[in-house]
C-alpha positions as CSV (number, residue, x, y, z in Angstrom):
1,X,-95.2,-22.2,-176.7
2,X,-98.9,-21.7,-176.7
3,X,-100.8,-20.1,-173.8
4,X,-104.1,-22.1,-173.3
5,X,-105.3,-20.3,-170.2
6,X,-107.7,-18.1,-172.3
7,X,-109.4,-20.8,-174.2
8,X,-113.0,-21.1,-173.0
9,X,-112.9,-24.9,-172.6
10,X,-110.2,-24.4,-169.9
11,X,-112.0,-21.7,-168.0
12,X,-115.3,-23.4,-167.2
13,X,-116.7,-22.7,-163.8
14,X,-116.1,-25.5,-161.3
15,X,-118.1,-25.9,-158.2
16,X,-116.0,-28.2,-156.1
17,X,-113.9,-26.6,-153.4
18,X,-112.4,-27.4,-150.0
19,X,-112.7,-25.7,-146.6
20,X,-109.7,-26.1,-144.4
21,X,-109.2,-25.3,-140.7
22,X,-105.9,-24.4,-139.1
23,X,-104.3,-26.9,-136.6
24,X,-106.3,-27.2,-133.4
25,X,-106.0,-29.2,-130.2
26,X,-108.2,-32.3,-130.0
27,X,-110.5,-30.7,-127.4
28,X,-111.8,-28.0,-129.7
29,X,-115.5,-27.5,-129.4
30,X,-117.6,-25.2,-131.7
31,X,-118.2,-24.0,-135.2
32,X,-115.4,-24.4,-137.8
33,X,-117.1,-23.4,-141.0
34,X,-120.1,-21.6,-142.3
35,X,-121.6,-23.7,-145.2
36,X,-122.5,-22.5,-148.6
37,X,-126.2,-22.2,-149.5
38,X,-127.1,-25.1,-151.9
39,X,-123.8,-26.9,-151.2
40,X,-123.2,-30.6,-150.7
41,X,-120.5,-31.8,-148.3
42,X,-119.1,-35.0,-149.8
43,X,-116.1,-35.8,-147.7
44,X,-114.6,-34.9,-144.3
45,X,-110.9,-35.3,-144.0
46,X,-109.0,-35.2,-140.6
47,X,-105.3,-34.9,-140.4
48,X,-104.4,-36.0,-136.9
49,X,-100.8,-34.8,-136.5
50,X,-100.5,-35.7,-132.8
51,X,-102.7,-38.4,-131.2
52,X,-104.8,-37.7,-128.2
53,X,-103.9,-39.8,-125.1
54,X,-107.5,-39.9,-123.8
55,X,-108.7,-43.2,-122.2
56,X,-112.0,-44.6,-121.0
57,X,-112.7,-45.8,-117.5
58,X,-111.1,-49.1,-118.3
59,X,-107.8,-47.6,-119.5
60,X,-108.5,-48.2,-123.2
61,X,-107.6,-45.5,-125.7
62,X,-110.8,-43.6,-126.4
63,X,-110.4,-40.2,-128.0
64,X,-113.0,-39.2,-130.6
65,X,-114.5,-36.1,-132.1
66,X,-117.9,-35.7,-133.7
67,X,-118.3,-33.6,-136.8
68,X,-121.8,-32.3,-137.5
69,X,-123.5,-30.4,-140.2
70,X,-126.4,-28.3,-139.0
71,X,-126.6,-30.5,-135.8
72,X,-126.5,-33.9,-137.5
73,X,-123.3,-36.0,-136.9
74,X,-121.8,-37.0,-140.2
75,X,-118.4,-38.4,-139.0
76,X,-116.8,-39.5,-135.8
77,X,-113.0,-39.1,-136.0
78,X,-110.7,-41.5,-134.2
79,X,-108.0,-39.4,-132.5
80,X,-106.1,-42.3,-130.9
81,X,-103.6,-42.5,-133.8
82,X,-102.0,-40.1,-136.2
83,X,-102.7,-40.1,-139.9
84,X,-105.1,-38.9,-142.6
85,X,-108.6,-40.1,-142.0
86,X,-111.3,-39.7,-144.6
87,X,-115.0,-40.0,-144.1
88,X,-117.6,-40.1,-146.9
89,X,-120.7,-38.0,-146.2
90,X,-123.7,-40.0,-147.3
91,X,-126.3,-38.6,-145.0
92,X,-128.7,-36.0,-146.4
93,X,-127.4,-33.6,-143.7
94,X,-124.5,-33.1,-146.1
95,X,-126.8,-31.1,-148.3
96,X,-126.8,-27.5,-147.0
97,X,-129.8,-26.2,-148.9
98,X,-130.1,-23.1,-146.8
99,X,-126.5,-22.9,-145.6
100,X,-125.6,-23.6,-142.0
101,X,-122.6,-24.6,-140.0
102,X,-120.1,-27.4,-139.6
103,X,-119.3,-28.0,-135.9
104,X,-117.0,-30.2,-133.9
105,X,-117.6,-31.7,-130.5
106,X,-114.8,-33.6,-128.6
107,X,-115.5,-36.9,-126.9
108,X,-115.8,-37.1,-123.1
109,X,-112.5,-38.9,-122.8
110,X,-110.3,-36.5,-124.9
111,X,-107.4,-35.0,-123.0
112,X,-106.8,-32.3,-125.6
113,X,-103.1,-33.1,-125.9
114,X,-103.4,-34.0,-129.6
115,X,-103.6,-31.8,-132.7
116,X,-105.5,-32.0,-135.9
117,X,-106.8,-30.2,-138.9
118,X,-110.2,-30.7,-140.5
119,X,-111.1,-30.3,-144.1
120,X,-114.2,-30.8,-146.1
121,X,-114.9,-31.2,-149.8
122,X,-117.9,-29.3,-150.9
123,X,-119.8,-29.2,-154.2
124,X,-121.4,-25.7,-154.7
125,X,-124.4,-26.5,-156.8
126,X,-125.0,-22.9,-157.8
127,X,-121.4,-22.5,-159.2
128,X,-121.5,-25.7,-161.3
129,X,-123.4,-24.2,-164.2
130,X,-121.2,-25.2,-167.1
131,X,-120.8,-21.5,-167.9
132,X,-117.5,-20.1,-168.9
133,X,-115.6,-17.5,-166.9
């Protein structure tokens, strides 16, 4: 059987990677990731493993979390139900020309009794050169 790992066409540098958090309560507040210089965040994925029971003043389910890149909100995650939630980042804030941070801020009605993981897909423009390893 042939070993193709050392063929140059199979070892081209790829600049797409993912950053993944550990599992956190739904009232987490702060910085999750430092962003790469010259990167583009294309997608935010939230895996809500336990829903948050937060309610607004009228008793309606209302648990949310804002995800921001360098202070600009790029996604608002619905925490009222479990599941995988994907958000495309189309705002220019997704381009981290000089680096920066990805932060999360819980909504005012969150109880913090839920759990989630947050991931983001990033294209590292400097790594996508077409060069071979």
